[in-house]
C-alpha positions in Angstrom: 26.7 53.4 88.9 27.6 50.0 90.5 28.6 46.9 88.6 26.5 43.8 88.6 28.4 40.5 88.1 27.9 36.8 87.6 30.5 34.1 88.2 30.4 30.6 86.7 32.6 27.5 87.0 34.9 27.1 84.1 33.6 24.4 81.7 32.3 23.9 78.2 28.7 24.9 79.0 29.8 28.0 80.8 32.0 29.0 78.0 29.0 29.0 75.6 26.8 30.9 78.1 29.6 33.6 78.5 29.8 34.0 74.8 26.0 34.6 74.7 26.2 37.1 77.5 29.0 39.1 75.8 27.0 39.1 72.5 24.0 40.6 74.2 25.9 42.9 76.7 28.8 44.6 74.8 29.5 46.7 77.8 30.4 43.7 79.9 33.9 42.6 80.8 35.3 39.1 81.5 37.8 38.0 84.0 38.9 34.4 83.4 40.5 32.4 86.2 41.6 28.8 86.2 38.4 27.5 87.8 36.0 30.3 87.3 34.9 33.1 84.9 33.4 36.4 86.1 31.4 38.8 84.0 31.0 42.4 85.2 28.7 45.0 83.7 27.9 48.5 84.8 24.3 48.8 86.1 22.6 45.9 84.2 23.3 42.6 82.5 20.7 40.4 80.7 21.1 36.7 79.8 18.7 35.8 76.9 17.5 32.2 76.5 17.4 32.6 72.7 21.0 33.7 72.5 22.2 30.8 74.6 20.1 28.4 72.5 21.6 29.8 69.3 25.1 29.2 70.5 24.4 25.8 72.1 22.4 24.5 69.2 19.7 23.1 71.6 16.9 24.1 73.8 18.0 25.8 77.0 16.1 26.5 80.2 17.5 29.5 82.0 17.3 27.5 85.3 20.3 25.5 83.9 22.4 28.6 84.7 22.3 27.5 88.4 24.2 24.3 87.7 27.5 26.1 87.1 26.7 29.3 89.0 29.2 30.3 91.8 28.0 33.8 92.7 26.2 36.9 91.5 25.5 40.4 92.5 22.5 42.6 91.7 18.7 42.4 91.9 17.4 39.5 89.9 14.5 39.7 87.5 13.8 36.3 85.9 11.4 35.2 83.2 11.3 32.1 80.9 13.2 34.2 78.3 15.5 36.5 80.2 17.6 36.5 83.4 18.5 40.1 84.3 20.8 41.5 87.0 20.5 45.2 87.8 20.9 47.9 90.4 17.9 50.1 90.4 17.8 53.2 92.5 
């Protein structure tokens, strides 16, 4: 099974998004660098709007992910409530 990944610029908003991703994807691993943070997960990773909102304490549109996004790998399935990366065979 191949890993999916998402990479964000390192900043306060990204830190909160990463916390939400790790909460919802316990199988994910984080690689923090000085200017970026990469989250890898085997096969699938889901970012849930509700989890990010809970951690941020405000409404969050998943389109806001793109502001700090550097790169990603995987097939994207996006709704108003979830942003999922996966490798489907």
